[in-house]
TORKOL-4160 file (C-alpha; in steps of 0.2 Angstrom, whole numbers, padded with zeros to 4 digits, m for minus):
431
<pt num="1" X="0000" Y="0000" Z="0000"/>
<pt num="2" X="0014" Y="0012" Z="0005"/>
<pt num="3" X="0023" Y="0008" Z="m0011"/>
<pt num="4" X="0008" Y="0013" Z="m0021"/>
<pt num="5" X="0007" Y="0029" Z="m0011"/>
<pt num="6" X="0025" Y="0032" Z="m0014"/>
<pt num="7" X="0023" Y="0029" Z="m0032"/>
<pt num="8" X="0008" Y="0041" Z="m0034"/>
<pt num="9" X="0018" Y="0054" Z="m0024"/>
<pt num="10" X="0033" Y="0053" Z="m0036"/>
<pt num="11" X="0021" Y="0054" Z="m0051"/>
<pt num="12" X="0013" Y="0070" Z="m0043"/>
<pt num="13" X="0030" Y="0077" Z="m0040"/>
<pt num="14" X="0036" Y="0073" Z="m0057"/>
<pt num="15" X="0020" Y="0081" Z="m0065"/>
<pt num="16" X="0022" Y="0096" Z="m0054"/>
<pt num="17" X="0041" Y="0098" Z="m0059"/>
<pt num="18" X="0035" Y="0096" Z="m0077"/>
<pt num="19" X="0022" Y="0109" Z="m0076"/>
<pt num="20" X="0034" Y="0121" Z="m0068"/>
<pt num="21" X="0046" Y="0118" Z="m0082"/>
<pt num="22" X="0033" Y="0120" Z="m0096"/>
<pt num="23" X="0028" Y="0137" Z="m0088"/>
<pt num="24" X="0046" Y="0142" Z="m0087"/>
<pt num="25" X="0048" Y="0137" Z="m0106"/>
<pt num="26" X="0032" Y="0147" Z="m0110"/>
<pt num="27" X="0039" Y="0163" Z="m0101"/>
<pt num="28" X="0055" Y="0160" Z="m0110"/>
<pt num="29" X="0046" Y="0160" Z="m0127"/>
<pt num="30" X="0037" Y="0177" Z="m0122"/>
<pt num="31" X="0054" Y="0184" Z="m0117"/>
<pt num="32" X="0063" Y="0178" Z="m0132"/>
<pt num="33" X="0051" Y="0180" Z="m0146"/>
<pt num="34" X="0047" Y="0167" Z="m0160"/>
<pt num="35" X="0062" Y="0165" Z="m0171"/>
<pt num="36" X="0075" Y="0169" Z="m0159"/>
<pt num="37" X="0090" Y="0157" Z="m0161"/>
<pt num="38" X="0096" Y="0144" Z="m0150"/>
<pt num="39" X="0111" Y="0154" Z="m0144"/>
<pt num="40" X="0100" Y="0168" Z="m0137"/>
<pt num="41" X="0090" Y="0155" Z="m0127"/>
<pt num="42" X="0107" Y="0148" Z="m0120"/>
<pt num="43" X="0107" Y="0164" Z="m0110"/>
<pt num="44" X="0094" Y="0157" Z="m0099"/>
<pt num="45" X="0103" Y="0141" Z="m0095"/>
<pt num="46" X="0121" Y="0144" Z="m0098"/>
<pt num="47" X="0124" Y="0161" Z="m0089"/>
<pt num="48" X="0137" Y="0156" Z="m0076"/>
<pt num="49" X="0150" Y="0170" Z="m0077"/>
<pt num="50" X="0143" Y="0186" Z="m0070"/>
<pt num="51" X="0157" Y="0195" Z="m0061"/>
<pt num="52" X="0173" Y="0191" Z="m0068"/>
<pt num="53" X="0190" Y="0201" Z="m0070"/>
<pt num="54" X="0205" Y="0201" Z="m0082"/>
<pt num="55" X="0222" Y="0209" Z="m0083"/>
<pt num="56" X="0213" Y="0225" Z="m0088"/>
<pt num="57" X="0210" Y="0228" Z="m0070"/>
<pt num="58" X="0215" Y="0216" Z="m0055"/>
<pt num="59" X="0213" Y="0200" Z="m0064"/>
<pt num="60" X="0228" Y="0188" Z="m0068"/>
<pt num="61" X="0222" Y="0181" Z="m0085"/>
<pt num="62" X="0220" Y="0191" Z="m0101"/>
<pt num="63" X="0202" Y="0194" Z="m0107"/>
<pt num="64" X="0205" Y="0180" Z="m0121"/>
<pt num="65" X="0211" Y="0167" Z="m0107"/>
<pt num="66" X="0196" Y="0172" Z="m0096"/>
<pt num="67" X="0184" Y="0167" Z="m0111"/>
<pt num="68" X="0194" Y="0151" Z="m0115"/>
<pt num="69" X="0193" Y="0146" Z="m0097"/>
<pt num="70" X="0175" Y="0150" Z="m0095"/>
<pt num="71" X="0172" Y="0140" Z="m0111"/>
<pt num="72" X="0182" Y="0124" Z="m0104"/>
<pt num="73" X="0171" Y="0126" Z="m0088"/>
<pt num="74" X="0155" Y="0125" Z="m0098"/>
<pt num="75" X="0151" Y="0143" Z="m0097"/>
<pt num="76" X="0142" Y="0149" Z="m0113"/>
<pt num="77" X="0137" Y="0166" Z="m0107"/>
<pt num="78" X="0151" Y="0177" Z="m0098"/>
<pt num="79" X="0150" Y="0194" Z="m0091"/>
<pt num="80" X="0167" Y="0203" Z="m0090"/>
<pt num="81" X="0166" Y="0216" Z="m0076"/>
<pt num="82" X="0183" Y="0223" Z="m0074"/>
<pt num="83" X="0185" Y="0237" Z="m0061"/>
<pt num="84" X="0182" Y="0255" Z="m0069"/>
<pt num="85" X="0186" Y="0250" Z="m0086"/>
<pt num="86" X="0178" Y="0241" Z="m0101"/>
<pt num="87" X="0195" Y="0240" Z="m0110"/>
<pt num="88" X="0195" Y="0221" Z="m0110"/>
<pt num="89" X="0177" Y="0219" Z="m0118"/>
<pt num="90" X="0183" Y="0220" Z="m0137"/>
<pt num="91" X="0196" Y="0207" Z="m0134"/>
<pt num="92" X="0184" Y="0196" Z="m0125"/>
<pt num="93" X="0171" Y="0198" Z="m0138"/>
<pt num="94" X="0183" Y="0193" Z="m0152"/>
<pt num="95" X="0189" Y="0177" Z="m0142"/>
<pt num="96" X="0171" Y="0173" Z="m0138"/>
<pt num="97" X="0166" Y="0172" Z="m0157"/>
<pt num="98" X="0178" Y="0157" Z="m0159"/>
<pt num="99" X="0168" Y="0147" Z="m0146"/>
<pt num="100" X="0151" Y="0152" Z="m0150"/>
<pt num="101" X="0150" Y="0161" Z="m0133"/>
<pt num="102" X="0141" Y="0177" Z="m0129"/>
<pt num="103" X="0150" Y="0190" Z="m0119"/>
<pt num="104" X="0140" Y="0202" Z="m0109"/>
<pt num="105" X="0149" Y="0219" Z="m0109"/>
<pt num="106" X="0150" Y="0224" Z="m0091"/>
<pt num="107" X="0160" Y="0234" Z="m0078"/>
<pt num="108" X="0161" Y="0235" Z="m0059"/>
<pt num="109" X="0162" Y="0254" Z="m0054"/>
<pt num="110" X="0170" Y="0260" Z="m0039"/>
<pt num="111" X="0157" Y="0270" Z="m0028"/>
<pt num="112" X="0155" Y="0277" Z="m0011"/>
<pt num="113" X="0141" Y="0280" Z="0001"/>
<pt num="114" X="0144" Y="0295" Z="0013"/>
<pt num="115" X="0134" Y="0295" Z="0029"/>
<pt num="116" X="0134" Y="0312" Z="0037"/>
<pt num="117" X="0130" Y="0316" Z="0055"/>
<pt num="118" X="0122" Y="0333" Z="0059"/>
<pt num="119" X="0122" Y="0343" Z="0075"/>
<pt num="120" X="0112" Y="0359" Z="0080"/>
<pt num="121" X="0106" Y="0369" Z="0065"/>
<pt num="122" X="0109" Y="0355" Z="0053"/>
<pt num="123" X="0128" Y="0358" Z="0054"/>
<pt num="124" X="0137" Y="0343" Z="0048"/>
<pt num="125" X="0148" Y="0337" Z="0063"/>
<pt num="126" X="0155" Y="0321" Z="0055"/>
<pt num="127" X="0155" Y="0311" Z="0039"/>
<pt num="128" X="0159" Y="0293" Z="0036"/>
<pt num="129" X="0162" Y="0285" Z="0019"/>
<pt num="130" X="0159" Y="0267" Z="0014"/>
<pt num="131" X="0167" Y="0261" Z="m0002"/>
<pt num="132" X="0155" Y="0250" Z="m0012"/>
<pt num="133" X="0156" Y="0242" Z="m0029"/>
<pt num="134" X="0142" Y="0243" Z="m0042"/>
<pt num="135" X="0140" Y="0231" Z="m0056"/>
<pt num="136" X="0134" Y="0237" Z="m0073"/>
<pt num="137" X="0127" Y="0224" Z="m0086"/>
<pt num="138" X="0124" Y="0230" Z="m0104"/>
<pt num="139" X="0116" Y="0222" Z="m0119"/>
<pt num="140" X="0126" Y="0214" Z="m0133"/>
<pt num="141" X="0128" Y="0231" Z="m0141"/>
<pt num="142" X="0135" Y="0239" Z="m0126"/>
<pt num="143" X="0131" Y="0255" Z="m0117"/>
<pt num="144" X="0124" Y="0270" Z="m0125"/>
<pt num="145" X="0129" Y="0288" Z="m0120"/>
<pt num="146" X="0146" Y="0280" Z="m0120"/>
<pt num="147" X="0157" Y="0296" Z="m0120"/>
<pt num="148" X="0148" Y="0302" Z="m0104"/>
<pt num="149" X="0151" Y="0285" Z="m0096"/>
<pt num="150" X="0170" Y="0284" Z="m0102"/>
<pt num="151" X="0173" Y="0302" Z="m0095"/>
<pt num="152" X="0166" Y="0296" Z="m0078"/>
<pt num="153" X="0177" Y="0281" Z="m0078"/>
<pt num="154" X="0192" Y="0291" Z="m0083"/>
<pt num="155" X="0189" Y="0301" Z="m0067"/>
<pt num="156" X="0188" Y="0286" Z="m0056"/>
<pt num="157" X="0203" Y="0278" Z="m0064"/>
<pt num="158" X="0214" Y="0294" Z="m0062"/>
<pt num="159" X="0209" Y="0294" Z="m0044"/>
<pt num="160" X="0215" Y="0276" Z="m0043"/>
<pt num="161" X="0233" Y="0282" Z="m0047"/>
<pt num="162" X="0232" Y="0296" Z="m0033"/>
<pt num="163" X="0225" Y="0283" Z="m0021"/>
<pt num="164" X="0239" Y="0270" Z="m0024"/>
<pt num="165" X="0252" Y="0284" Z="m0022"/>
<pt num="166" X="0244" Y="0289" Z="m0005"/>
<pt num="167" X="0245" Y="0271" Z="0000"/>
<pt num="168" X="0264" Y="0270" Z="m0005"/>
<pt num="169" X="0266" Y="0286" Z="0005"/>
<pt num="170" X="0258" Y="0279" Z="0021"/>
<pt num="171" X="0268" Y="0262" Z="0019"/>
<pt num="172" X="0284" Y="0272" Z="0019"/>
<pt num="173" X="0278" Y="0280" Z="0035"/>
<pt num="174" X="0276" Y="0263" Z="0042"/>
<pt num="175" X="0293" Y="0258" Z="0037"/>
<pt num="176" X="0286" Y="0246" Z="0024"/>
<pt num="177" X="0293" Y="0256" Z="0009"/>
<pt num="178" X="0289" Y="0250" Z="m0009"/>
<pt num="179" X="0293" Y="0258" Z="m0026"/>
<pt num="180" X="0280" Y="0266" Z="m0036"/>
<pt num="181" X="0288" Y="0259" Z="m0052"/>
<pt num="182" X="0284" Y="0241" Z="m0044"/>
<pt num="183" X="0266" Y="0245" Z="m0041"/>
<pt num="184" X="0264" Y="0251" Z="m0060"/>
<pt num="185" X="0274" Y="0235" Z="m0066"/>
<pt num="186" X="0263" Y="0224" Z="m0056"/>
<pt num="187" X="0247" Y="0232" Z="m0062"/>
<pt num="188" X="0252" Y="0231" Z="m0080"/>
<pt num="189" X="0254" Y="0243" Z="m0094"/>
<pt num="190" X="0240" Y="0256" Z="m0094"/>
<pt num="191" X="0231" Y="0248" Z="m0080"/>
<pt num="192" X="0225" Y="0259" Z="m0066"/>
<pt num="193" X="0233" Y="0252" Z="m0050"/>
<pt num="194" X="0222" Y="0246" Z="m0036"/>
<pt num="195" X="0224" Y="0238" Z="m0019"/>
<pt num="196" X="0229" Y="0221" Z="m0025"/>
<pt num="197" X="0243" Y="0228" Z="m0035"/>
<pt num="198" X="0249" Y="0238" Z="m0020"/>
<pt num="199" X="0248" Y="0222" Z="m0009"/>
<pt num="200" X="0258" Y="0212" Z="m0023"/>
<pt num="201" X="0272" Y="0224" Z="m0022"/>
<pt num="202" X="0272" Y="0224" Z="m0004"/>
<pt num="203" X="0273" Y="0205" Z="m0004"/>
<pt num="204" X="0287" Y="0206" Z="m0017"/>
<pt num="205" X="0297" Y="0218" Z="m0006"/>
<pt num="206" X="0297" Y="0205" Z="0008"/>
<pt num="207" X="0287" Y="0215" Z="0020"/>
<pt num="208" X="0273" Y="0202" Z="0021"/>
<pt num="209" X="0271" Y="0184" Z="0020"/>
<pt num="210" X="0257" Y="0184" Z="0007"/>
<pt num="211" X="0246" Y="0196" Z="m0002"/>
<pt num="212" X="0231" Y="0192" Z="0010"/>
<pt num="213" X="0242" Y="0197" Z="0024"/>
<pt num="214" X="0245" Y="0214" Z="0016"/>
<pt num="215" X="0227" Y="0217" Z="0017"/>
<pt num="216" X="0224" Y="0211" Z="0034"/>
<pt num="217" X="0238" Y="0221" Z="0041"/>
<pt num="218" X="0239" Y="0237" Z="0031"/>
<pt num="219" X="0227" Y="0239" Z="0017"/>
<pt num="220" X="0210" Y="0234" Z="0023"/>
<pt num="221" X="0196" Y="0247" Z="0024"/>
<pt num="222" X="0202" Y="0260" Z="0037"/>
<pt num="223" X="0218" Y="0250" Z="0039"/>
<pt num="224" X="0235" Y="0260" Z="0043"/>
<pt num="225" X="0239" Y="0262" Z="0024"/>
<pt num="226" X="0221" Y="0263" Z="0017"/>
<pt num="227" X="0217" Y="0278" Z="0006"/>
<pt num="228" X="0202" Y="0283" Z="m0004"/>
<pt num="229" X="0202" Y="0289" Z="m0022"/>
<pt num="230" X="0190" Y="0297" Z="m0033"/>
<pt num="231" X="0175" Y="0285" Z="m0031"/>
<pt num="232" X="0158" Y="0292" Z="m0037"/>
<pt num="233" X="0143" Y="0294" Z="m0026"/>
<pt num="234" X="0133" Y="0278" Z="m0026"/>
<pt num="235" X="0117" Y="0287" Z="m0032"/>
<pt num="236" X="0126" Y="0295" Z="m0046"/>
<pt num="237" X="0133" Y="0278" Z="m0052"/>
<pt num="238" X="0115" Y="0270" Z="m0052"/>
<pt num="239" X="0109" Y="0285" Z="m0062"/>
<pt num="240" X="0123" Y="0284" Z="m0074"/>
<pt num="241" X="0121" Y="0265" Z="m0077"/>
<pt num="242" X="0102" Y="0268" Z="m0081"/>
<pt num="243" X="0106" Y="0282" Z="m0092"/>
<pt num="244" X="0118" Y="0272" Z="m0102"/>
<pt num="245" X="0106" Y="0257" Z="m0104"/>
<pt num="246" X="0113" Y="0245" Z="m0091"/>
<pt num="247" X="0106" Y="0235" Z="m0076"/>
<pt num="248" X="0114" Y="0240" Z="m0059"/>
<pt num="249" X="0118" Y="0227" Z="m0046"/>
<pt num="250" X="0126" Y="0229" Z="m0029"/>
<pt num="251" X="0142" Y="0218" Z="m0029"/>
<pt num="252" X="0145" Y="0207" Z="m0013"/>
<pt num="253" X="0134" Y="0216" Z="0000"/>
<pt num="254" X="0141" Y="0205" Z="0014"/>
<pt num="255" X="0157" Y="0215" Z="0014"/>
<pt num="256" X="0149" Y="0230" Z="0019"/>
<pt num="257" X="0150" Y="0238" Z="0037"/>
<pt num="258" X="0133" Y="0244" Z="0037"/>
<pt num="259" X="0123" Y="0235" Z="0024"/>
<pt num="260" X="0106" Y="0240" Z="0029"/>
<pt num="261" X="0108" Y="0259" Z="0027"/>
<pt num="262" X="0118" Y="0257" Z="0011"/>
<pt num="263" X="0105" Y="0245" Z="0003"/>
<pt num="264" X="0091" Y="0257" Z="0008"/>
<pt num="265" X="0101" Y="0271" Z="0000"/>
<pt num="266" X="0103" Y="0262" Z="m0016"/>
<pt num="267" X="0085" Y="0256" Z="m0017"/>
<pt num="268" X="0080" Y="0274" Z="m0015"/>
<pt num="269" X="0092" Y="0278" Z="m0029"/>
<pt num="270" X="0083" Y="0265" Z="m0041"/>
<pt num="271" X="0097" Y="0251" Z="m0041"/>
<pt num="272" X="0090" Y="0235" Z="m0050"/>
<pt num="273" X="0098" Y="0221" Z="m0040"/>
<pt num="274" X="0111" Y="0214" Z="m0028"/>
<pt num="275" X="0122" Y="0199" Z="m0027"/>
<pt num="276" X="0115" Y="0186" Z="m0015"/>
<pt num="277" X="0121" Y="0169" Z="m0022"/>
<pt num="278" X="0138" Y="0163" Z="m0018"/>
<pt num="279" X="0148" Y="0146" Z="m0019"/>
<pt num="280" X="0139" Y="0141" Z="m0004"/>
<pt num="281" X="0122" Y="0144" Z="m0010"/>
<pt num="282" X="0110" Y="0159" Z="m0007"/>
<pt num="283" X="0115" Y="0170" Z="0007"/>
<pt num="284" X="0104" Y="0168" Z="0022"/>
<pt num="285" X="0102" Y="0187" Z="0026"/>
<pt num="286" X="0104" Y="0195" Z="0008"/>
<pt num="287" X="0093" Y="0183" Z="m0001"/>
<pt num="288" X="0077" Y="0187" Z="0009"/>
<pt num="289" X="0082" Y="0205" Z="0010"/>
<pt num="290" X="0083" Y="0206" Z="m0008"/>
<pt num="291" X="0065" Y="0199" Z="m0010"/>
<pt num="292" X="0058" Y="0211" Z="0003"/>
<pt num="293" X="0067" Y="0226" Z="m0006"/>
<pt num="294" X="0060" Y="0219" Z="m0024"/>
<pt num="295" X="0077" Y="0218" Z="m0031"/>
<pt num="296" X="0084" Y="0206" Z="m0044"/>
<pt num="297" X="0094" Y="0193" Z="m0035"/>
<pt num="298" X="0109" Y="0187" Z="m0044"/>
<pt num="299" X="0127" Y="0181" Z="m0040"/>
<pt num="300" X="0144" Y="0179" Z="m0047"/>
<pt num="301" X="0161" Y="0171" Z="m0044"/>
<pt num="302" X="0171" Y="0187" Z="m0043"/>
<pt num="303" X="0184" Y="0177" Z="m0052"/>
<pt num="304" X="0201" Y="0185" Z="m0053"/>
<pt num="305" X="0212" Y="0170" Z="m0058"/>
<pt num="306" X="0223" Y="0171" Z="m0043"/>
<pt num="307" X="0226" Y="0153" Z="m0042"/>
<pt num="308" X="0221" Y="0152" Z="m0024"/>
<pt num="309" X="0213" Y="0134" Z="m0019"/>
<pt num="310" X="0198" Y="0144" Z="m0011"/>
<pt num="311" X="0194" Y="0155" Z="m0026"/>
<pt num="312" X="0178" Y="0151" Z="m0034"/>
<pt num="313" X="0181" Y="0147" Z="m0053"/>
<pt num="314" X="0172" Y="0153" Z="m0068"/>
<pt num="315" X="0155" Y="0144" Z="m0068"/>
<pt num="316" X="0157" Y="0139" Z="m0051"/>
<pt num="317" X="0140" Y="0147" Z="m0045"/>
<pt num="318" X="0124" Y="0141" Z="m0051"/>
<pt num="319" X="0109" Y="0153" Z="m0053"/>
<pt num="320" X="0091" Y="0148" Z="m0053"/>
<pt num="321" X="0084" Y="0149" Z="m0070"/>
<pt num="322" X="0069" Y="0160" Z="m0064"/>
<pt num="323" X="0082" Y="0172" Z="m0057"/>
<pt num="324" X="0089" Y="0174" Z="m0075"/>
<pt num="325" X="0072" Y="0175" Z="m0081"/>
<pt num="326" X="0068" Y="0190" Z="m0070"/>
<pt num="327" X="0085" Y="0198" Z="m0074"/>
<pt num="328" X="0081" Y="0198" Z="m0092"/>
<pt num="329" X="0063" Y="0205" Z="m0089"/>
<pt num="330" X="0072" Y="0221" Z="m0082"/>
<pt num="331" X="0086" Y="0221" Z="m0094"/>
<pt num="332" X="0077" Y="0220" Z="m0110"/>
<pt num="333" X="0069" Y="0237" Z="m0110"/>
<pt num="334" X="0085" Y="0245" Z="m0105"/>
<pt num="335" X="0095" Y="0236" Z="m0117"/>
<pt num="336" X="0083" Y="0241" Z="m0131"/>
<pt num="337" X="0084" Y="0259" Z="m0126"/>
<pt num="338" X="0103" Y="0258" Z="m0128"/>
<pt num="339" X="0102" Y="0251" Z="m0145"/>
<pt num="340" X="0090" Y="0265" Z="m0150"/>
<pt num="341" X="0101" Y="0278" Z="m0144"/>
<pt num="342" X="0117" Y="0270" Z="m0152"/>
<pt num="343" X="0107" Y="0271" Z="m0169"/>
<pt num="344" X="0103" Y="0289" Z="m0166"/>
<pt num="345" X="0122" Y="0293" Z="m0162"/>
<pt num="346" X="0127" Y="0284" Z="m0178"/>
<pt num="347" X="0115" Y="0294" Z="m0188"/>
<pt num="348" X="0122" Y="0310" Z="m0182"/>
<pt num="349" X="0139" Y="0305" Z="m0184"/>
<pt num="350" X="0137" Y="0300" Z="m0203"/>
<pt num="351" X="0126" Y="0315" Z="m0207"/>
<pt num="352" X="0133" Y="0328" Z="m0217"/>
<pt num="353" X="0130" Y="0341" Z="m0204"/>
<pt num="354" X="0141" Y="0332" Z="m0192"/>
<pt num="355" X="0154" Y="0327" Z="m0205"/>
<pt num="356" X="0157" Y="0345" Z="m0210"/>
<pt num="357" X="0156" Y="0351" Z="m0191"/>
<pt num="358" X="0169" Y="0349" Z="m0177"/>
<pt num="359" X="0157" Y="0339" Z="m0166"/>
<pt num="360" X="0171" Y="0329" Z="m0158"/>
<pt num="361" X="0159" Y="0321" Z="m0145"/>
<pt num="362" X="0149" Y="0312" Z="m0158"/>
<pt num="363" X="0164" Y="0307" Z="m0168"/>
<pt num="364" X="0173" Y="0301" Z="m0152"/>
<pt num="365" X="0158" Y="0288" Z="m0150"/>
<pt num="366" X="0167" Y="0277" Z="m0163"/>
<pt num="367" X="0182" Y="0276" Z="m0152"/>
<pt num="368" X="0174" Y="0272" Z="m0135"/>
<pt num="369" X="0160" Y="0260" Z="m0140"/>
<pt num="370" X="0162" Y="0245" Z="m0130"/>
<pt num="371" X="0149" Y="0233" Z="m0137"/>
<pt num="372" X="0148" Y="0220" Z="m0151"/>
<pt num="373" X="0146" Y="0233" Z="m0164"/>
<pt num="374" X="0158" Y="0241" Z="m0177"/>
<pt num="375" X="0158" Y="0254" Z="m0191"/>
<pt num="376" X="0165" Y="0249" Z="m0207"/>
<pt num="377" X="0162" Y="0250" Z="m0226"/>
<pt num="378" X="0152" Y="0238" Z="m0236"/>
<pt num="379" X="0149" Y="0235" Z="m0254"/>
<pt num="380" X="0131" Y="0235" Z="m0259"/>
<pt num="381" X="0123" Y="0230" Z="m0276"/>
<pt num="382" X="0122" Y="0245" Z="m0288"/>
<pt num="383" X="0134" Y="0255" Z="m0277"/>
<pt num="384" X="0151" Y="0259" Z="m0284"/>
<pt num="385" X="0159" Y="0265" Z="m0268"/>
<pt num="386" X="0159" Y="0257" Z="m0251"/>
<pt num="387" X="0145" Y="0263" Z="m0239"/>
<pt num="388" X="0149" Y="0266" Z="m0221"/>
<pt num="389" X="0138" Y="0255" Z="m0210"/>
<pt num="390" X="0135" Y="0251" Z="m0192"/>
<pt num="391" X="0136" Y="0232" Z="m0189"/>
<pt num="392" X="0126" Y="0227" Z="m0174"/>
<pt num="393" X="0128" Y="0212" Z="m0164"/>
<pt num="394" X="0123" Y="0194" Z="m0171"/>
<pt num="395" X="0115" Y="0192" Z="m0153"/>
<pt num="396" X="0101" Y="0204" Z="m0155"/>
<pt num="397" X="0084" Y="0197" Z="m0151"/>
<pt num="398" X="0070" Y="0197" Z="m0163"/>
<pt num="399" X="0062" Y="0211" Z="m0154"/>
<pt num="400" X="0077" Y="0221" Z="m0155"/>
<pt num="401" X="0079" Y="0218" Z="m0173"/>
<pt num="402" X="0062" Y="0224" Z="m0176"/>
<pt num="403" X="0066" Y="0240" Z="m0166"/>
<pt num="404" X="0082" Y="0243" Z="m0176"/>
<pt num="405" X="0071" Y="0242" Z="m0192"/>
<pt num="406" X="0059" Y="0254" Z="m0185"/>
<pt num="407" X="0071" Y="0267" Z="m0179"/>
<pt num="408" X="0082" Y="0266" Z="m0194"/>
<pt num="409" X="0067" Y="0270" Z="m0205"/>
<pt num="410" X="0063" Y="0285" Z="m0194"/>
<pt num="411" X="0081" Y="0291" Z="m0195"/>
<pt num="412" X="0081" Y="0289" Z="m0214"/>
<pt num="413" X="0093" Y="0274" Z="m0214"/>
<pt num="414" X="0092" Y="0257" Z="m0222"/>
<pt num="415" X="0096" Y="0240" Z="m0215"/>
<pt num="416" X="0105" Y="0225" Z="m0223"/>
<pt num="417" X="0114" Y="0209" Z="m0217"/>
<pt num="418" X="0132" Y="0206" Z="m0216"/>
<pt num="419" X="0142" Y="0191" Z="m0210"/>
<pt num="420" X="0153" Y="0191" Z="m0194"/>
<pt num="421" X="0164" Y="0176" Z="m0192"/>
<pt num="422" X="0151" Y="0165" Z="m0200"/>
<pt num="423" X="0136" Y="0173" Z="m0191"/>
<pt num="424" X="0123" Y="0184" Z="m0199"/>
<pt num="425" X="0122" Y="0201" Z="m0191"/>
<pt num="426" X="0111" Y="0216" Z="m0195"/>
<pt num="427" X="0119" Y="0232" Z="m0201"/>
<pt num="428" X="0112" Y="0250" Z="m0204"/>
<pt num="429" X="0118" Y="0263" Z="m0216"/>
<pt num="430" X="0114" Y="0280" Z="m0223"/>
<pt num="431" X="0116" Y="0285" Z="m0242"/>
């Protein structure tokens, strides 16, 4: 009798799970309209790399090697989120095409929350800064308003140089001298130095037994050699990410000193989500808190390729499929708005009014675009000369393609298809 009951229970459970799966697939079809290719649907089941770093900031592997390692680990959708720079995104995109992978252009922006205490008459009597990191995830074509974004990132990166120099100065006062040239060497050519680079130089100079000890003894928040840089106000970062067509997510909230106050401030500023999933599962505090605050709840390995045995590898954190589903529901309108703005920028750049003008801001857009897009000349039937076109990402959804057709028509442009490494991609051009 009990065996029959058990069998019936198993059948009910199997049916329940099957119904949940079918509902999920139905939602997936709604989210990715009919005709969307298989690779786009892989986003839902293969997005395992969500907060990963390369040698363009404080990672130990080049963007190409990060992509190769991710592919080896079964990752098919990877977000590269270097600190305060998107310099590694183009190389990651090129590498990903060899594997049929999708790379999400991303960034981890250094921000700060300033809590002020006031006395009588509203006079500020004390202020306390808390450093925080905010992730930005962009669509396949990358951010819009990219000149504005890059200018802000340059500001933060320049602040990193000043911050690192101040750390070197404080270490000298602590009788732990290191050479500025060594910090720059560790960071790499053109890379704005951060605490990990100072810590590595401190270790190489023989002042500490490990890079970790450099943090615990000298470089931790409020440590004797700690210094601040030119971090942007948290609310400003959230606004910047939204205006450039990205999804904003608070990184590793469990490292904050006063997480409740910071999260409340970020929710008021309009942040989209926060990390709650780690290698040990969903965080017991921040998982439920994210639900209460109605935030997207995702997670990432925070992979740097340090080689430490306790470092979570690429693809080492599983995210529930429905969490990705909720992420995409928020992301799609933001990413579509970015595509529309990029088309408008391109239309301005190629127009005769701009070509004959000195509008360097628009022309500079070509140089700072960091998505899977490019400007090139193509041959069209009946045309003697090459026509300048904007090649868009092969990963555009059907809804985004329809948007491109509509916006291009409105802006007096035409569309065609071109091939990128064996994949067909939509391109827009103007006679």
